[in-house]
RODOGU-469531 format. One record per residue (C-alpha): x, y, z; residue number from 1. Coordinates in nm, 4 decimals. Last residue first. Layout:
! residues N
+----------+----------+----------+-----+
:        X :        Y :        Z :   k :
+----------+----------+----------+-----+
:        X :        Y :        Z : NUM :
...
+----------+----------+----------+-----+
END
This chain:
! residues 309
+----------+----------+----------+-----+
:        X :        Y :        Z :   k :
+----------+----------+----------+-----+
:  -0.2286 :   1.8396 :   0.3889 : 309 :
:  -0.2277 :   1.8685 :   0.7723 : 308 :
:  -0.5566 :   1.7828 :   0.9316 : 307 :
:  -0.7095 :   2.0593 :   1.1339 : 306 :
:  -0.7037 :   1.9986 :   1.5083 : 305 :
:  -1.0236 :   1.8497 :   1.6739 : 304 :
:  -1.3560 :   2.0040 :   1.7674 : 303 :
:  -1.5267 :   1.8685 :   1.4587 : 302 :
:  -1.3562 :   1.5376 :   1.4905 : 301 :
:  -1.1330 :   1.4523 :   1.1976 : 300 :
:  -1.2424 :   1.1807 :   0.9686 : 299 :
:  -0.9436 :   1.0016 :   0.8209 : 298 :
:  -0.7826 :   0.9620 :   0.4816 : 297 :
:  -0.4983 :   0.7200 :   0.4668 : 296 :
:  -0.1481 :   0.8507 :   0.4925 : 295 :
:  -0.0312 :   0.4884 :   0.4923 : 294 :
:   0.1511 :   0.4241 :   0.8172 : 293 :
:   0.0363 :   0.7213 :   1.0269 : 292 :
:  -0.3196 :   0.7546 :   0.8907 : 291 :
:  -0.3871 :   0.3989 :   0.9347 : 290 :
:  -0.2573 :   0.3915 :   1.2924 : 289 :
:  -0.4668 :   0.6949 :   1.3859 : 288 :
:  -0.7846 :   0.5428 :   1.2518 : 287 :
:  -0.7179 :   0.2209 :   1.4420 : 286 :
:  -0.6592 :   0.4179 :   1.7607 : 285 :
:  -0.9812 :   0.6154 :   1.7073 : 284 :
:  -1.1692 :   0.2930 :   1.6530 : 283 :
:  -1.0352 :   0.1649 :   1.9924 : 282 :
:  -1.1604 :   0.4895 :   2.1585 : 281 :
:  -1.5120 :   0.4088 :   2.0578 : 280 :
:  -1.8101 :   0.5853 :   1.8950 : 279 :
:  -2.0561 :   0.3472 :   1.7308 : 278 :
:  -2.2035 :   0.3057 :   1.3803 : 277 :
:  -1.9149 :   0.3401 :   1.1470 : 276 :
:  -1.6808 :   0.1701 :   1.3898 : 275 :
:  -1.8989 :  -0.1382 :   1.3677 : 274 :
:  -1.7734 :  -0.1854 :   1.0090 : 273 :
:  -1.4152 :  -0.1610 :   1.1214 : 272 :
:  -1.5040 :  -0.4115 :   1.3949 : 271 :
:  -1.6336 :  -0.6533 :   1.1345 : 270 :
:  -1.2970 :  -0.6482 :   0.9546 : 269 :
:  -1.1196 :  -0.7326 :   1.2868 : 268 :
:  -1.3719 :  -1.0006 :   1.3450 : 267 :
:  -1.2898 :  -1.1672 :   1.0193 : 266 :
:  -0.9172 :  -1.1294 :   1.0669 : 265 :
:  -0.9354 :  -1.2929 :   1.4159 : 264 :
:  -1.1755 :  -1.5660 :   1.3146 : 263 :
:  -0.9919 :  -1.6954 :   1.0147 : 262 :
:  -1.0990 :  -2.0593 :   0.9719 : 261 :
:  -0.9979 :  -2.1981 :   0.6319 : 260 :
:  -1.2946 :  -2.3503 :   0.4470 : 259 :
:  -1.1415 :  -2.2551 :   0.1091 : 258 :
:  -1.4175 :  -2.0176 :  -0.0016 : 257 :
:  -1.4460 :  -1.8897 :   0.3545 : 256 :
:  -1.0799 :  -1.7976 :   0.3672 : 255 :
:  -1.1024 :  -1.6305 :   0.0307 : 254 :
:  -1.3972 :  -1.4169 :   0.1473 : 253 :
:  -1.2184 :  -1.3135 :   0.4653 : 252 :
:  -0.9040 :  -1.2153 :   0.2567 : 251 :
:  -1.1150 :  -1.0338 :   0.0036 : 250 :
:  -1.2935 :  -0.8289 :   0.2826 : 249 :
:  -0.9566 :  -0.7437 :   0.4416 : 248 :
:  -0.8278 :  -0.6350 :   0.0966 : 247 :
:  -1.1177 :  -0.3887 :   0.0518 : 246 :
:  -0.9450 :  -0.0763 :   0.1643 : 245 :
:  -1.1329 :  -0.0512 :   0.4974 : 244 :
:  -1.2310 :   0.2768 :   0.6541 : 243 :
:  -1.2352 :   0.3435 :   1.0290 : 242 :
:  -1.4662 :   0.5891 :   1.2057 : 241 :
:  -1.4060 :   0.6849 :   1.5698 : 240 :
:  -1.3540 :   1.0518 :   1.4786 : 239 :
:  -1.0023 :   1.1718 :   1.5376 : 238 :
:  -0.8892 :   1.5076 :   1.6805 : 237 :
:  -0.9700 :   1.3821 :   2.0330 : 236 :
:  -0.6979 :   1.1229 :   2.0093 : 235 :
:  -0.6727 :   1.1445 :   2.3874 : 234 :
:  -0.2970 :   1.1778 :   2.3808 : 233 :
:  -0.2794 :   1.3781 :   2.0626 : 232 :
:   0.0760 :   1.4273 :   1.9270 : 231 :
:   0.2311 :   1.1827 :   2.1684 : 230 :
:  -0.0583 :   0.9416 :   2.1137 : 229 :
:   0.0017 :   0.9418 :   1.7375 : 228 :
:   0.3757 :   0.8768 :   1.7782 : 227 :
:   0.3054 :   0.5879 :   2.0194 : 226 :
:   0.0602 :   0.4410 :   1.7661 : 225 :
:   0.3264 :   0.4760 :   1.4978 : 224 :
:   0.5850 :   0.2888 :   1.7058 : 223 :
:   0.3212 :   0.0219 :   1.7946 : 222 :
:   0.2528 :  -0.0322 :   1.4236 : 221 :
:   0.6324 :  -0.0643 :   1.3711 : 220 :
:   0.6487 :  -0.3447 :   1.6256 : 219 :
:   0.6916 :  -0.4213 :   1.9889 : 218 :
:   0.4588 :  -0.6854 :   2.1210 : 217 :
:   0.7329 :  -0.9037 :   2.2769 : 216 :
:   0.8469 :  -0.6072 :   2.4785 : 215 :
:   1.2187 :  -0.5094 :   2.4693 : 214 :
:   1.1507 :  -0.1417 :   2.3679 : 213 :
:   0.8309 :  -0.0348 :   2.2158 : 212 :
:   0.6273 :  -0.1524 :   2.5083 : 211 :
:   0.7585 :   0.1194 :   2.7332 : 210 :
:   0.6910 :   0.3902 :   2.4722 : 209 :
:   0.3305 :   0.2650 :   2.4320 : 208 :
:   0.2827 :   0.2731 :   2.8067 : 207 :
:   0.4104 :   0.6328 :   2.8226 : 206 :
:   0.1727 :   0.7284 :   2.5424 : 205 :
:  -0.1234 :   0.5645 :   2.7146 : 204 :
:  -0.0646 :   0.7511 :   3.0425 : 203 :
:  -0.2795 :   0.5502 :   3.2887 : 202 :
:  -0.5079 :   0.7469 :   3.5196 : 201 :
:  -0.5196 :   0.4343 :   3.7477 : 200 :
:  -0.8813 :   0.4963 :   3.8589 : 199 :
:  -0.9803 :   0.5368 :   3.4840 : 198 :
:  -0.9309 :   0.1745 :   3.3797 : 197 :
:  -1.1158 :   0.2387 :   3.0484 : 196 :
:  -0.8051 :   0.3874 :   2.8827 : 195 :
:  -0.6095 :   0.0669 :   2.9287 : 194 :
:  -0.9000 :  -0.1443 :   2.7880 : 193 :
:  -0.9158 :   0.0874 :   2.4819 : 192 :
:  -0.5398 :   0.0563 :   2.4436 : 191 :
:  -0.5709 :  -0.3213 :   2.4295 : 190 :
:  -0.8648 :  -0.3100 :   2.1847 : 189 :
:  -0.6733 :  -0.0908 :   1.9410 : 188 :
:  -0.3523 :  -0.2962 :   1.9608 : 187 :
:  -0.5538 :  -0.6189 :   1.8883 : 186 :
:  -0.7483 :  -0.4517 :   1.6034 : 185 :
:  -0.4253 :  -0.3341 :   1.4451 : 184 :
:  -0.2744 :  -0.6813 :   1.4509 : 183 :
:  -0.5946 :  -0.8353 :   1.2983 : 182 :
:  -0.6253 :  -0.5844 :   1.0200 : 181 :
:  -0.2639 :  -0.6202 :   0.9319 : 180 :
:  -0.3056 :  -0.9958 :   0.9042 : 179 :
:  -0.5734 :  -0.9183 :   0.6367 : 178 :
:  -0.3385 :  -0.6760 :   0.4705 : 177 :
:  -0.0664 :  -0.9424 :   0.4414 : 176 :
:  -0.3365 :  -1.1887 :   0.3095 : 175 :
:  -0.4196 :  -0.9448 :   0.0290 : 174 :
:  -0.0480 :  -0.8844 :  -0.0322 : 173 :
:   0.0138 :  -1.2575 :  -0.0819 : 172 :
:  -0.2750 :  -1.2714 :  -0.3298 : 171 :
:  -0.1472 :  -0.9662 :  -0.5119 : 170 :
:   0.1910 :  -1.1237 :  -0.5736 : 169 :
:   0.0454 :  -1.4672 :  -0.6462 : 168 :
:  -0.1923 :  -1.3316 :  -0.9212 : 167 :
:   0.0426 :  -1.4046 :  -1.2058 : 166 :
:   0.2769 :  -1.6920 :  -1.1105 : 165 :
:   0.4741 :  -1.7355 :  -0.7816 : 164 :
:   0.6316 :  -1.5637 :  -0.4848 : 163 :
:   0.9350 :  -1.3700 :  -0.6264 : 162 :
:   1.0860 :  -1.1731 :  -0.3516 : 161 :
:   1.1246 :  -0.8460 :  -0.1717 : 160 :
:   1.2168 :  -0.7274 :   0.1770 : 159 :
:   1.5839 :  -0.8181 :   0.1844 : 158 :
:   1.8669 :  -0.8775 :  -0.0616 : 157 :
:   1.8950 :  -0.5376 :  -0.2377 : 156 :
:   1.8034 :  -0.3481 :   0.0764 : 155 :
:   1.4883 :  -0.1911 :   0.2056 : 154 :
:   1.3231 :  -0.2722 :  -0.1329 : 153 :
:   1.2747 :  -0.0116 :  -0.4099 : 152 :
:   1.6287 :  -0.0352 :  -0.5463 : 151 :
:   1.6540 :  -0.4067 :  -0.5478 : 150 :
:   1.3106 :  -0.4297 :  -0.7016 : 149 :
:   1.4168 :  -0.1997 :  -0.9892 : 148 :
:   1.7421 :  -0.3789 :  -1.0507 : 147 :
:   1.5562 :  -0.7202 :  -1.0569 : 146 :
:   1.3249 :  -0.6333 :  -1.3418 : 145 :
:   1.4698 :  -0.8851 :  -1.5851 : 144 :
:   1.4374 :  -1.1536 :  -1.3180 : 143 :
:   1.0625 :  -1.0798 :  -1.3012 : 142 :
:   1.0381 :  -1.1538 :  -1.6766 : 141 :
:   1.2272 :  -1.4757 :  -1.6335 : 140 :
:   0.9978 :  -1.5837 :  -1.3407 : 139 :
:   0.6695 :  -1.5090 :  -1.5254 : 138 :
:   0.4412 :  -1.3346 :  -1.2846 : 137 :
:   0.3988 :  -1.2535 :  -0.9160 : 136 :
:   0.6014 :  -1.0356 :  -0.6797 : 135 :
:   0.5600 :  -0.9456 :  -0.3198 : 134 :
:   0.7442 :  -0.6279 :  -0.2532 : 133 :
:   0.8144 :  -0.4723 :   0.0891 : 132 :
:   0.9196 :  -0.1097 :   0.0190 : 131 :
:   1.2145 :   0.0907 :   0.1432 : 130 :
:   1.2681 :   0.2895 :   0.4622 : 129 :
:   1.2977 :   0.6461 :   0.3420 : 128 :
:   1.0810 :   0.6514 :   0.0304 : 127 :
:   0.8680 :   0.3784 :   0.1738 : 126 :
:   0.7452 :   0.5729 :   0.4776 : 125 :
:   0.4237 :   0.6901 :   0.3064 : 124 :
:   0.3000 :   0.3375 :   0.2854 : 123 :
:   0.5479 :   0.0489 :   0.2974 : 122 :
:   0.3696 :  -0.2411 :   0.1260 : 121 :
:   0.3511 :  -0.3288 :  -0.2358 : 120 :
:   0.1938 :  -0.6440 :  -0.3904 : 119 :
:   0.3648 :  -0.6562 :  -0.7234 : 118 :
:   0.1866 :  -0.8059 :  -1.0193 : 117 :
:   0.3846 :  -0.8538 :  -1.3362 : 116 :
:   0.2042 :  -0.8559 :  -1.6714 : 115 :
:   0.3836 :  -0.9288 :  -1.9976 : 114 :
:   0.2790 :  -0.7943 :  -2.3413 : 113 :
:   0.2797 :  -1.0514 :  -2.6218 : 112 :
:  -0.0788 :  -0.9493 :  -2.7247 : 111 :
:  -0.2360 :  -1.2767 :  -2.6333 : 110 :
:  -0.0561 :  -1.2823 :  -2.3058 : 109 :
:  -0.2250 :  -0.9507 :  -2.2217 : 108 :
:  -0.5633 :  -1.1274 :  -2.1908 : 107 :
:  -0.4319 :  -1.3982 :  -1.9634 : 106 :
:  -0.2425 :  -1.1422 :  -1.7519 : 105 :
:  -0.5650 :  -0.9397 :  -1.7166 : 104 :
:  -0.7602 :  -1.2404 :  -1.5972 : 103 :
:  -0.4914 :  -1.3434 :  -1.3431 : 102 :
:  -0.4779 :  -0.9863 :  -1.2164 : 101 :
:  -0.8510 :  -0.9570 :  -1.1794 : 100 :
:  -0.8515 :  -1.2775 :  -0.9711 :  99 :
:  -0.5740 :  -1.1333 :  -0.7602 :  98 :
:  -0.7812 :  -0.8308 :  -0.6590 :  97 :
:  -0.5764 :  -0.5258 :  -0.7320 :  96 :
:  -0.3952 :  -0.3445 :  -0.4446 :  95 :
:  -0.1619 :  -0.1434 :  -0.6599 :  94 :
:   0.1791 :  -0.2343 :  -0.8039 :  93 :
:   0.0585 :  -0.3488 :  -1.1429 :  92 :
:   0.3655 :  -0.3853 :  -1.3592 :  91 :
:   0.3276 :  -0.3722 :  -1.7341 :  90 :
:   0.6092 :  -0.5214 :  -1.9328 :  89 :
:   0.6957 :  -0.4831 :  -2.3088 :  88 :
:   0.8027 :  -0.8010 :  -2.5087 :  87 :
:   0.5276 :  -0.7537 :  -2.7658 :  86 :
:   0.4594 :  -0.3830 :  -2.8208 :  85 :
:   0.2745 :  -0.1224 :  -2.6028 :  84 :
:   0.0025 :   0.1103 :  -2.7131 :  83 :
:  -0.3006 :  -0.1165 :  -2.7190 :  82 :
:  -0.2037 :  -0.2828 :  -2.3954 :  81 :
:  -0.1513 :   0.0518 :  -2.2325 :  80 :
:  -0.5126 :   0.1466 :  -2.2743 :  79 :
:  -0.6396 :  -0.1791 :  -2.1175 :  78 :
:  -0.3924 :  -0.1379 :  -1.8400 :  77 :
:  -0.5106 :   0.2198 :  -1.7680 :  76 :
:  -0.8844 :   0.1274 :  -1.7848 :  75 :
:  -0.8535 :  -0.1715 :  -1.5463 :  74 :
:  -0.6323 :   0.0143 :  -1.3081 :  73 :
:  -0.8774 :   0.3143 :  -1.2770 :  72 :
:  -1.1702 :   0.0746 :  -1.2786 :  71 :
:  -1.0767 :  -0.1469 :  -0.9920 :  70 :
:  -0.7755 :  -0.0997 :  -0.7682 :  69 :
:  -0.6388 :   0.2446 :  -0.7106 :  68 :
:  -0.3393 :   0.3368 :  -0.9201 :  67 :
:   0.0280 :   0.2618 :  -0.9281 :  66 :
:   0.0930 :   0.1262 :  -1.2802 :  65 :
:   0.4622 :   0.0615 :  -1.3489 :  64 :
:   0.5410 :   0.0656 :  -1.7232 :  63 :
:   0.8485 :  -0.1237 :  -1.8514 :  62 :
:   0.9450 :  -0.0933 :  -2.2216 :  61 :
:   1.1480 :  -0.3355 :  -2.4264 :  60 :
:   1.2238 :  -0.1232 :  -2.6056 :  59 :
:   1.3324 :   0.2347 :  -2.5749 :  58 :
:   1.0978 :   0.4939 :  -2.4187 :  57 :
:   0.9848 :   0.8424 :  -2.5245 :  56 :
:   0.7881 :   0.7561 :  -2.8504 :  55 :
:   0.6083 :   0.4433 :  -2.7161 :  54 :
:   0.5399 :   0.6199 :  -2.3899 :  53 :
:   0.3852 :   0.9233 :  -2.5645 :  52 :
:   0.0526 :   0.7363 :  -2.5922 :  51 :
:   0.0213 :   0.7620 :  -2.2149 :  50 :
:  -0.0239 :   1.1370 :  -2.2259 :  49 :
:   0.1780 :   1.4536 :  -2.1571 :  48 :
:   0.4648 :   1.2434 :  -2.0186 :  47 :
:   0.7069 :   1.4010 :  -1.7749 :  46 :
:   1.0700 :   1.3160 :  -1.7175 :  45 :
:   1.1764 :   1.2654 :  -1.3548 :  44 :
:   1.4465 :   1.4623 :  -1.1814 :  43 :
:   1.2960 :   1.5236 :  -0.8374 :  42 :
:   1.1489 :   1.8512 :  -0.9516 :  41 :
:   0.9717 :   1.6674 :  -1.2277 :  40 :
:   0.8019 :   1.4402 :  -0.9689 :  39 :
:   0.6790 :   1.7332 :  -0.7705 :  38 :
:   0.5511 :   1.9092 :  -1.0788 :  37 :
:   0.3648 :   1.5904 :  -1.1828 :  36 :
:   0.2067 :   1.5634 :  -0.8391 :  35 :
:   0.0841 :   1.9239 :  -0.8585 :  34 :
:  -0.0515 :   1.8687 :  -1.2112 :  33 :
:  -0.2671 :   1.5761 :  -1.0998 :  32 :
:  -0.3624 :   1.3706 :  -1.4146 :  31 :
:  -0.0581 :   1.1620 :  -1.3565 :  30 :
:   0.2297 :   1.0433 :  -1.5835 :  29 :
:   0.6027 :   0.9924 :  -1.5000 :  28 :
:   0.9148 :   0.8909 :  -1.6848 :  27 :
:   1.1939 :   0.7493 :  -1.4680 :  26 :
:   1.5580 :   0.6907 :  -1.5569 :  25 :
:   1.7130 :   0.4841 :  -1.2808 :  24 :
:   1.9995 :   0.6049 :  -1.0662 :  23 :
:   1.8887 :   0.4791 :  -0.7241 :  22 :
:   1.7874 :   0.8239 :  -0.6182 :  21 :
:   1.5573 :   0.8254 :  -0.9206 :  20 :
:   1.4045 :   0.4910 :  -0.8142 :  19 :
:   1.3465 :   0.6271 :  -0.4658 :  18 :
:   1.1726 :   0.9387 :  -0.6034 :  17 :
:   0.9507 :   0.7296 :  -0.8363 :  16 :
:   0.8519 :   0.5201 :  -0.5342 :  15 :
:   0.7716 :   0.8373 :  -0.3476 :  14 :
:   0.5487 :   0.9658 :  -0.6166 :  13 :
:   0.3646 :   0.6299 :  -0.6546 :  12 :
:   0.3032 :   0.5844 :  -0.2907 :  11 :
:   0.0754 :   0.8634 :  -0.1798 :  10 :
:  -0.0364 :   0.9261 :  -0.5374 :   9 :
:   0.1779 :   0.9563 :  -0.8484 :   8 :
:   0.0079 :   0.7219 :  -1.0917 :   7 :
:   0.1719 :   0.5912 :  -1.3987 :   6 :
:   0.5529 :   0.5397 :  -1.3379 :   5 :
:   0.7452 :   0.4902 :  -1.6707 :   4 :
:   1.0574 :   0.2722 :  -1.6583 :   3 :
:   1.4256 :   0.2971 :  -1.7563 :   2 :
:   1.6917 :   0.0882 :  -1.5887 :   1 :
+----------+----------+----------+-----+
END
């Protein structure tokens, strides 16, 4: 298939690369010249501006927007809606709020342009491992895009699926990220307790490696934690400061709106806020995990190693 990828950040560039490896024709656009050059080196076709999409692509067109939630996505989708034609498709693969997605889909419906929301998980590892895709929109439109999803997913029949109408894809991804908060907090607290038992002089990396094989708590997050502890056993290169992307907040807010108790996810979110006011090893573990799976920005301790670009 042919599509345009708008946004070549941590995930967009790798997604374009995976699609190119799968034999698709990919046009790319990003304000970052370095990212554009990297995509062109992979075999993508560059766009000098978004208006060129109508000239460079055959109909119906498919444009995948992979930008930060909020104004960047809002502005880009609005601009595309004026350039595209009825029957064309815009895919929002970022972490948009599902309510914004529902509103945008309603507006685009009046122009004949379709919106598909794809909650996308996989971080910087997606190029190699594939992406988990949670897809919302009109079922027949999603079916047309099946070859793209089969290429991006870990395998054609696993790791992706249609979950419901517009907004459903981003809603499922929102809850996914809320669960992620809880899992990460549990690991972080556990390693903090282990570290505190100083009379045992426990080797945290060794313990992580033991748990990785056969244990009921084994997971990819644990794999990444073990890797981080191997590189920096005391995590001295990390500040105990953990960001949140916003989706944890949305998950907690949604749970409150529906009177659904979510104490673990709520507390996990609160602990990220606490990390900005208190130094703790648990917060360093959280920061290390986020950096490993998503390439998320971190704060390096002043005496720590320099962060690799």
